[in-house]
N, C-alpha and C positions, 0 to 999 in steps of 0.2 A: 659282967656289968650290965644290969638290966637296961639302963638308959641307952646303951649302944644301939641295939637293933631297933629301939623305938625311934631314935633319931634318924636312922636309915629309912625306916618305914615312912616317917613324916616327910622326909625329903623326896622320896620317890613318889608318894601319893600326891604331894603338893605340885610336883612337876606335871603329873598326869592331869590335874585339875587346871593348872595355869595355861597349859598349851591347849587352847580352845579347839584348834583344828583336830588335834589328836583325840580330845575328849568327844568331839562331835562325830568324827568318823568311827570311833570305837563303838558308839551307841547306834550309829546309823547302819553299820555293816550287818548285824544280825537281823535288823528290821527289813533290810532289802532282801536278804536271803529268804526270809519268811514270806514277804509280800510278793516277790518275783518268782523265785524258784519254787517255793511251797505251793502257792496258789496256781502257778503255771503248770506244775507237774502233777498236781493232785489228781486231776481227771485222767491224765495219761497213765499214771501208775495203776490206778484203780481199774482202768479198762484193760491194761495189758496183763496184770497179775490176777485179775478176776475179783469179783465181789460175791462169792458164793453165800448161800444161806448161813445165817449165824445160829448155832445150836441154842436151844432154850436155856435161859439163865446166864448167858455169856454176853458181856458187853462188846459191842462192835464199834471200832473207831475208823474214821476216815484217814486218808494218807497224811493230811496236814497235821492231825493230832499225833500220828505215829512219828512223823518227821521232827516235830518240835523238840522232844528231848534230845534227839540226835543233833539237831541244830544247836542246842545249848552246848553239847559235848564238842562239836566241831568248832564253834566260836571260841570256846575256852582253849582248845588245842592250838589254834592259830594265834590267838592273842598272846598266850604265854610262851609259845615257841619263839615268837619274835620279841618277847619281853626283855631278853638279855641285851638287846641293841643299845639300851641306855647305858649299860655297863661298858660296852665296847666304846661308846662315845666318850664316857668319862675316862677310859683307859687311854684313848688316842689323844685326848686334850689335856692330859696330865692331872685331871681332877681326882682320879682314882688313886694316884700316888699319894696325895695328901690324906685321903681317907685311910689307906692301908698303913700309913706311917703313924697313925694315931694309936693310943694304947688299947683301943677297942679290939676285942678278939675278932679274928677274921670270919669266924662262923656267924657273927652278928650281921655281917654284910649280907650273907645268904638268907638268914632268918628274916631280917628286916624287909628285903626286897620280896621275899616269898609272901610275907604277910600283906604287903601292898598288892601283890599279884592276886592273892586270894580275895581281897576286898574288891578289886576291879572285876574279878570273875563273878562274884556274887551280884554286883551291880548289873552286869550284863545279863546274868541269869534272870533277874527280876524283870528287866526290860523285855526279854524274849517271852517270858511267861505272860506278862501283862498284854503285850502287843499280840501275842498268839491268841489269847482269850478274846481280844477285840476282833480278830479275824475269824473266830469260830472254833478255836481249839477247845476241846472238852476235857480238861484235866479234873482229877479228883472226883470222878462221877460217883454219886451215892455216898460220899463221905461226910460226916458231921464235922463240926469245927475242930474237935480234938483229933480226928483222923487226918484232917488237912494239916494241922499243926505238926503232927508226927511226920507226915510225908514231907513237909517242907524242911524239917530238921534233917531227915535222911538225905534229901537232895543237897542240903548245905554241906553235909559231911563228905559226900561223894565229890562235889565240886571243889571243896577246899583241898582235899588230899590230891586229887588229880592235877589241879592247877599248880600246886606247890611242886609236884613231881616234874611236870613239864617245864616249869620255870627253872628248876635246877638243871635240866638238860640244856636249856638255852644259855644259862650262865656258864656251864662247862664249855659250850661252843664259843661263847664270847671271850673266855680266857685263853682258848686254844687258837683263835684266829686273830689276825691283825688288821684286817680290812673289812669295811662294810660289805664289799662284794663277796669276799670269802664267807662271811657270816651268813649272808643271804643265800648263797649257794648251798651251804651245808643244811640250813634249816629247811629250805625248799625240798631238798632230797629226802630229808627225814619226814616231812609233813605229808607228802603225797602217798606213800605206801600205808602210813598209819591211818590216813583219812579214808582212802578208797578200799583198803582191806579191812573193813569194819562194817558194823550194821547200823552206822549212824543215820544214813539216809535211805537204806533199803534192807530188807531181811537178808541175813547172811546165808540163808538156805538157798538163795538164788545164785550164789557165787560159785565159781568152779571149785572142785574139791580141794585143790592146793590152797586157794585163798580162804576157804572155810577153815582149814587147819590154822592158817595164820591169824584169822579173825579170833580164834579161840584164845590165843595168847596176846591179842592186841589190847593194850590198856584202854583204848577208846571204846572198844566193844564192851568192856566191863563197866565203864562209866555210863554208856548208853543204856545198858541193861538195868543198872541201878536207878537211873533217872526214870526209865519207863516203869519200873516196878513201883516206885513211889508216886508217880503222877498218873499212871493208867491202871494200876492194879496187878494182881498176880496171875490173872487168867482172863484173856480177852482175845478178840480176833481183829485183824486188820489186813487189808489187801487179800482177803480170801484165805489167810493163814491163821492158825491157832497158836497163841503164845502162852506159855505157862512158866512162871517163875516161882520157885520155892524160896522161903526165907533163908534156907541153908545156902542156896546158890548165890543169893545176894550178899550174904555174909562173906562167902568165899571171895566174891568179886571185890568187896571192900577190903578184905585182908590182902588180896592180890595188889590192889592199888596202893595200900599202905606200905607193903614191902617194896613196891616199885618206887615210891616216894623216898623211902629210907636209902635205897641203893643209889638213886640219882643224887640225893643229898650228900652221900658219902663221896661220890666222884666229883661233885661240884666243890665240896670242901677241900678235897685233895688238890684240885686245880687252883683254888684260891690260895691255899697255903704254900704251894710250890711256885707260884707266879712271882716274878721279879719285875716290878714296874719301874722303868727308868724314865 
């Protein structure tokens, strides 16, 4: 029934808009990261990691520009990893019992909330890009209107797939835990290694060997690579290092995230179908 997941989407997104404090903080959070952490650490990172000469014909970016795609990735990670809290609230207050007792297929619950999550993530992405450009981030250098449009479409695809995947993880945790404290504890444990063992805020080349191996299979790394490829190009330098992305590598990263999303959807669906709400 098509209208099932649309109704879930509308309900979840309307709740997001109506809770003004949640709406305000969700938009303020990435701005503060960029303004405080980005500007504060830009000079330090460039001084520590070096700013060697840039080879002829290669675009050089500062740390703030390098960090901005990673900041988008990190914001989407944390926002969606805690996105299942609304389902936990509905479950504990008996609202979810009424929803799951309806004729609507239970998969529509996941699809509807995932669509709402993707919409929120895209809004946050736009906010970060616009505010980043105001602060001096130099995205889409040398691209014409058509190139910028293609790059934006690529970023939308990466953001949509990753946010849906992480949201499914949070839904799985929400159905497997019974208290806000338990939910928060599990999501915090999950978020820290994914965030720090990635190249979101710094090049993975500077990580210890074991963390470099983890970064290679970290979904957040693949999202960051995709966002940097579309916003900064396939060959550039930053922090004294050279970065090269091929279209094949980016396609592999997208397929990796797509498989990750399908796997997490499967486990979230199993958790929903097996749950008994009393």
